[in-house]
N, C-alpha and C positions, 0 to 999 in steps of 0.2 A: 396319724396327725399331720405328718408331711404331706400325704396323698390328698387329704382334705384342703390343706392349705394351697396345694398346686392346683386343685380343681375350683377353689375359690378364685384365685388368682387370675386362672385362664378364662373363667366365665366373666368376671369384671372386666378383663382387657377386651374381650369381645363386644361388651355391652358398652364400653367407653368408646371403642372404635366404631361402633354402629351410630353411636349419638353424635359422633363429631362428623359423620358422614351425611347426616341428614341436610337437607337443602335448607337454605336461609329462611328463619322464621319471620313473622311479621314484626315490623319494628315496634317496640313497645316504648320507647323515649324519644325525646326530641333529636338527640345525639344519633340514635340509631336511625330515625328516619332521615337524617341528613346524610348519613353513610349511604344509604341506598340511593338518594338523590344524585350525589357523587359519582358512584358507580354507574348510574344510569347516563349520566352525562359522557362518562369516559367511554362507554359502549357506544354511543353516537359520535365519537371523535375526539372529545376532550376540550378541557378549558382553552388550552393554547390554541387549537385549531379554530374552535367558534369565537373565540376572541378576535379573530383576524379577519372575520366576515362581518360585512357593513349593511349587506342587502341581498336579497334573493327574488329573482324573477323567473316566472315559469308560465307554462300554458296550462290551464285547467280545463279539462272537458267534464262537465257535471251533468248527471242524468238523475232522474227522479221518477218515480210512479206518477206523480201528480203535475209534472211540468215538462215542457219541452226541453230536449238536450241543449246545453248552451256551452260556448267556448268562450273562456274568460283569461285575459291576460292578468295575472295576479302577481302584484308587486308589493313587497315589504321592505321598507329601507329604513334602517336606523343609524345611518352613518354619522348623522349630526348629533346623536345622542337621544334624540326623540324619535319614536316610531312614527313612521308615516306609511300608510298604505293606500293601495287602489285596487280597483277592480274593473276592468275595461271589458264590457261585453261585446265581443266581435262575432257571436253567432245568433240564431234565432232564438226567440223566446219572449222577446219584449218585456214588458213590466211584470210578467208572470212566470220569469226565468226562475231557476233554482237559486240564483244568488240574491233573490230578494228575500231570503230567509232571514230571521231576527239576528243571526250571527253576522252577517255580513251587509245588510241592506244599508247600514249607517255609512258604510264606506265603499259603496259601488257609486263613484262619482263620475262616471263617464272619463276615465282615466286621470282625473285630477286627484293629486296626492291629498291625502286628509290626515291631519295630526291626530293621532290616538290619544285620547286622555290617559294619563299616566295610570289611572285604576283600571283600564282596560288592557293594557299592554300585555299582560301575561296571558289573558284569554285570546287575545289575537294571535300570539305567537304560539299558543297551545294548540290551536286550530290546526296548523299544518307545520309548525317548525318548533316541536316539543324541545329540542336541545336549548332553543334561546329562552324559551318559558322557564327551565330549569336553569339554566345560566344566570337569568334575571333574578331569581329567587335565591340562589346560592351567594351571588356577589352582593346582593343588598341587605342592607342591616334592618330593612323594614318588613322583610320576608321570613317565616319561619315555616320549618317543614314539621308536620305532626304525624303521629301514628294515627292509623285510618280509623281507630276506634276510640280516639280522643272525644271526651264529652263536650269540647269546644266546637265540634262539627255538627252539621244538620243529621240528626239521627236518621232521617228518611233516606238520607244519601247513602248511608253506610250498609253494604250488602256483605254476604259470604263470600270469601276469597277463595276461587277454585284452586285446587291443588296445583302447584307449579307456578303460581303467580305470588307477586308481593304487592302490597297496597300501602300507600302513604298518601297524604294531602300537604298541599302548599297554600299557605295564606299570607297575603300581603296587608300590611297596615293601610286604612283607607276603605278597606271591603269589610263587611260584616262577615266574620268566621262562619256564621250559619247559612249565608247564602253566598259567599264569595271564595269559596276553596276550590282549588284545582284538584281533583281525586284522580290521582294516577294508580295505573295497574302495570307492572313491569314482569317481564319474564324471570323467574326465580335462578335461571341458569345464566342467561345472556345479559339480563338488565335491560334488554331493549324494551321500550314502551309499548304495550298492547292497546291501551286505551287511556284516555283522560276524560273524566265528566267536568264540563266547564259550565259556570253559571251564566245568566243572562249578563249582557254587558251594562254598564252603569247608566246608560241613557233610558234604559228601559226600567219601569217602575215594578214589574213583577219580581218577586223574591223566590228562593227556593225552586226556581225553574232551571233544570239543567240541560245540555245537550251533550250526549254521549259521541265523542270523536272515537273511532276505532282506526288503528294504523294497521293496515291491511298488508302492506309490504314496504320495502325500503329500497332506495338505490345508492350506491356510493359514488360520490361526486369528490375527487380529490382525497382528502384524508377524512371526510365526514360522511355520515349517513343520513339522507333526507327521506322522509316519507314520499313515495310516488303513487300511492294509492290509499285513500281515506274514505270512510264513511260517516257522515253525521246523522244522528238519530235524534230527533227532538222529542220532547215529552208526549206529543200525539201520536208517536209510532212512526211518522213520515221520515223515511231515509232518503239522503242525498249521497250519491256514490261521486267521488272526484278522482279523477286519474290526471296526475301531473305528468308533464313532458317537457323537454327543453328547460331542464333545471339550470339555472345559471347563477350561481353564488358570486357575489363580488367581494373581493377582499379589501379590506379598510386601507392597508398600505397602498394598494393599487390605485384605489379611487381618490386617496389625498394626494397622490403624486401628480395628478393631472391637473 
């Protein structure tokens, strides 16, 4: 009897240890999805570090199979509390440049800063600054993080999650949850963003149309991690590869002291 009890205890201990060693599972509640979002933001540098940054300027080299290579000065500035963005085309490509895609054409204003409507802010941030898109959702009372299998989301956008990845969605009020969610995939071990599926911008009438942004690699600037290579793939299958260089984050304290 003692031998049986010992064997039962030992096998149970092994099973319990095996269960606790399993990688994080997919979030099943709003609270669990928020926990994953917070861990992802922490992996990118954390709330404190990103709260001190008010703008980022970088040079973007954009290549595509259907357009000429273009070089763009890409600026996102939220120092005033409202996101302003600009895309200044400095290379060849003309009107048929890769920057004329649906995601950025509204804000390619020859270097003139354009105020981004509130409902588009998270989409513009998610395109190249995932940390700010997450921070916007975490700090806003109008945004909620959902489990990826939530019935509030567009069923067509929900896919099987590969092993080693965690999926969750971010929805802010003012957008239709069925067409306005950001669908995040993060590494289950490091919590670094792998990709995000972003909806059409508010000024476009189409619904349930998404662009997949894949974060190929990151660079560390100070205490934060910023994507330096991304790929945008639209619903037609056309991909645009963007290499960022000369990445310059500006701290809010420094900009306000001038």
